[in-house]
N, C-alpha and C positions, 0 to 999 in steps of 0.2 A: 297249482297242484290240486287234484281232487281229494276231498275229504273222504276216506274210505267208508263205504256203506256196508255195514256188518249184517249178514243174513246167514246165520248158522246152518239152516237147512240147505244152503247152496254151497257149503264149504267144499265138499268133495268135488263139485263141478269146477270151482275156481282152481283147485289144486290140480286137477286133471289137465286143465288148460295150460298151466305152467309146465306140467310135465311134458305135454306135447311140444311146447315151444322150445324147451331145453333140448329135447331129443332132436328136434329138427335142426336147431342152431349148431349142435355139436356132432351131428351125423358124419360129417367129413372126417373126424378123427377116429371113427370106428371104436367108440368107448364100450366098455362092458355095460351090462344092464344098469339103468339108473336106480340108485337107492333113494327112496323118497321119504322124507321125515316131515310129518304133519305137525302143524301148530294147533294149540287150542283155537277154536274158531272165533273166540272173543275174549276181551280182557287179558290180552297177552303182553301188552307193553308195560314195563316197569318204570319207564320215565316218559314224561310228556311235558310240553310247554304250551301255555295259552296266553294270548294277549288279553288285556283287561279293558273292557269298554265301559265308559262312563256316560250315562244318558239320564239326565235330570237327577232324580234321587236314586235311581237304580245304578247298579254296577254288576257286570256279569262277564263271564269268559267268552272269548270269541276265537274262531280261526278264520282263515281267508281262503276262499276257493276261487281259482282262476276260471274266468268265463271261457268255456271252450271255443265260443265264437269270436271272442276278442281277448287274446291271451294278455294284452296289456291292462285289462279290466279285472279287478278282484272284488268278489262279493264278501261281505261280512256275514258270518254265520254264528249265531248265538249257540253256545255249547254248555247246557246246564249238566249234561253228562256226556260220556264219551265211551262207546262200547269197545273201542280198541284198547283203552287204558286199563290198568289193573283194577281189581275190585277195590283195593285200598285207595287208589286215586279217586275212583267214583264215589267212595264213601266220604273222603275228604273234601271234594270240590264244593258241595253245598254248604258244609259246615264251615269251611274257611270263608266262603263269600258271605255267609250270614253274619260271621263275626266281624268282618271287615266293613260291611255295608254301613253300619251305624257308628263306626269308629272313625272319626275325622283324622286322627293321627295316623292310623294304619291305611286309611283309604286314600289320603291326598296325594294325587299324581302318581298312584300305583299304575305301572305301565304293563307288567308282565308277571306271570306266576309260573315257576318251574316245579315240577313234582319228580321226585326220585324215590321209588319204593323198592322193596325186596320181597322175595318169597318168604324170608324169615321174619317178616313183620315190621321192619323199621321204615320210617318215612322222613324224608328231608324236603322241606319246602323253601324255595327261594323266592322272595318278594323283590321285584325290581322296580325302581322309582326314577322319575324325572325330577328329583329334587335331592338336596342334601339330607341325610338322616342324622338326627340329633338325639339327645338323651331321652326325650319323651317317647321317640319311636322305639328305642331299645326297651324302655320300661313296659310299653304296651305289647310289644312283640314277645317279651318273656311271659307275660300273662297268657298270650295266645298260645305259646308253646305248651304251657301246662294245661290249658283247657283242651287242646286237641291231641295231646300225647305225641307231639312230632318235634322235630328239630327244625329251627328256622335260621335262615341266612337273609340278611338285608343287602341289597346292592344298589348303588347309584354311581353316577360318574365318579371314578377314582376312589370309590368307597366299597368296602366288603366287610360287613359286620357278621361274624360268626358267633351265634349265642351259645351253642353247645359244642358241635363239631362240624366239620365241612365234609363229612363222608358218612356212608352207611356201610354196614357189614352184611354182605350177602352170604348165605350158606346154600351150596348147591350139592345135590346127591348125584354122584357120577360113578356108575359101576359099583355101587354098594359102598362107596366111600364119600364122606362129607368133605367138601372143598370150602374154604373160607376166602372171601375176596373183599378187600376194602375198595369201595367205589366212591370216587371223590366227586363232589358237586361240579358241574360245568366241564366235566372230562368225559371222554368217550368210554362207554360200557356197552356191552351187548344188551339191547333193549328187551328182547324176548327171552326171558330166563329159561323157559322150558325148552326152547329150540337151542339155547346155548348149551344146556345139558346134553342134548342129542349130538351136537357138533364135537363137544369134548369127548363123548364116549366113542363117536366115530373116529376121531383122530387117534384116540388111544388104540383102537382096534387095528387101524391101518399101519401103525408104527410098532406093533408089538414084535417081540423077538430081537430087539436092538440093544440089549443091555451091555454088550461088549463094545459098543460104539457111541458116538456123541451126536448130539443135535445142536444145530445152530438155527436160531429163529430171528427173522427180520419183522419189524412192525409188531413188536410183542405187546404193546399197550400196557395194561396193568397186570400183565402176566397171566392172562386168562387161559391160553393153551399151555404156557410154560409150566404152571403148576400141575395141571392135569397129566402132562406127558412126562414129567421129570422121572418117575420110576420106570419108564420104559427104556431109559438110556443110562449110560455110564455117567455122563455129564452133559449139562445143557448151557449153552451160551446164548443169551437172548439180548437183542439190541432194540432200541426205541429212541427217537429223537426228542419227544415231548418230556420236558423236565418233570412235570406233575405225574405222568404216567410211569416214569422210571422210578420215582420215589414210592409210588403206590405199588409197583411190581416188587420192589425190594421188601416193602412192608408185608406183602402177601407171601413172599418166600419165607419170611420169618414166621408169620402167622400159621403157616401150614407145616412148619418144621421141615422144610426141604433143604437138604444139605448139599445137593450136587448141582446147584444153579448159580450162575453169575449173570447179572443184568448190567449191561453197559449202555451208556448214553452215547448214541451215534446214529446218524442217518444211514439208511440202507445204501446210499451212494458212497458215503465215507467208508463204510464197513466193506463194500466191495473193493475199494482201493487198498484198505488195510489187508485184506486177504491175499491180494495180488502182490503185495510188498510195495506198493506205490505210495502208501501213506504210513508215516511213522509218528512218533510223539508219545507223550505220557500215557494217554488214554489207550493207545494201541498196545504199548508195552504192558500196561496193567492187565490187559486181556490174556496175555500169555498164550497167544494163538498156537505156538509150536507144540503145546502140550495136548492139543485136541486131536481126535481122530474122528472127524465129521462123516457120517455116513448119510445123514438126512438133513435137509433144509426145510423149514417151515416158513411160509410167507402168508400174511394176511393184510395185503396192501390196500390203500385207499381206492376209491372208485376208478381213478385213472389207470390202475394196474401198474405194471413194472415197465421201466424203460429198457431199451435194447441191452444196455450194459448190465443191468441186474439180471436180465434173462440169460445173458452169457455167463454170468457168475453161477446161477442155478444150474446150468447144464454140466458143471463140474461135479455134481454130487450124484451118488448112486440113486438116491431116492428124493423126490420132491413132493411135499404136501402143500397144496395151494388152496387156500380159503379165499373165495372171491365174493365181493358184494356187487359185482357188476359183470354179467355174462358177456357183454360186448367187449370189454377189455380183456377178459379171460380168453376169449376166442383169439383175439390178437396175440396175446402172449403164447398161447398154445401153438400158433402157427410156427413160432420159433422153437419152443421147447420140444415139440413133437419131432423135430429133426434128430434129436439124440435120445429121447425118452418116449415110452409108450404109457398110455392111460391104463392103469390096473383097477383102479376103483373110482367110481363117480357118483356124486350124491347131490341132491337137491334139499335144501334146508328152507322151509317156508317161514322165513324170519318175519315177513310183513304180509300176512293175509290181506286180501281185498285190495291189494295194490299190484302193479306190474313188477314190483321189485322182487328179485330172486337171489338167493344166496347159494353158492355151489361149493363143493369140496371135490378136489381132484388128487388122487395119488398117482404120481408118475414114476416109473422105474426105467433106469438106463437100458437102452436096447443092446442086445448082443451084436457084436462086431458083424457087419454085413446085413443087418436087418434094418 
């Protein structure tokens, strides 16, 4: 993978290239005009991870770049700063390394550093080691926490030492309302907070006018969309397979005072069987599916997209909101979904500037009979 080269003066050009590629890729579906949401041109990632390189008395952050002429070969690139990462991460990088460099307890066999920051000013740093962590490490790490004004977690094989807490609280302003999200260390969160706000606002806009009906959400994660969309619907049922994400989503429901959301732990495949009546049991009974009137389904699947069975499930809903992190798998899924639904809104979210990665949002509505 190439390390992004940030050049703010060229940002509009790189975004235009993505726009052209997406328009060409999806032209076969005759979508409406593409809505394009630009990212800050630099310092947009709220979370990053770096390997740590030990060289004599020196110690520094590195990333690995694949040799384009020999994909099996990777080059070590020293990273004293990183224009992709948030300003908070860039401020912390040298301060943290300077504090660790001459501290043998914190330095010894340090392997990796993960940063998780927020727009609201919190920072969580995870130090990952190739050795057991003992009492002297915790004592020194607590001093470092106080010196840097951050929270620290120590990890090694079969060890996880949380000094203060294992999460940050992000505050996002969406359509004039502040939303609060618990974001847990080593768990998925949207890395580009500014684009996340744009995605949430867009999703709210395309699902407006649904207060008499219910929303079902697959792959809800920590409730990112769930919280933002809750007041657009009568009730929301959100599902997710990750235990950590489900716990965080439920915490976020409480933190935002949302009273019409239920979060269930279940894979998308299991939930499809539950909706079709092919799966029963305590977890299914607790969802009380018979009480819902689902008009809309929202999916935010992994890069592989949806399998054929899940696409078949989606085709039963009047309205589908599909958030995609991989245009290729989205095209594959739309080949099936477009048989029953037409694209009404289409968006490009530049989640990762200076890379080929593109995030898309699609609103599909059921076609009238005969169309």
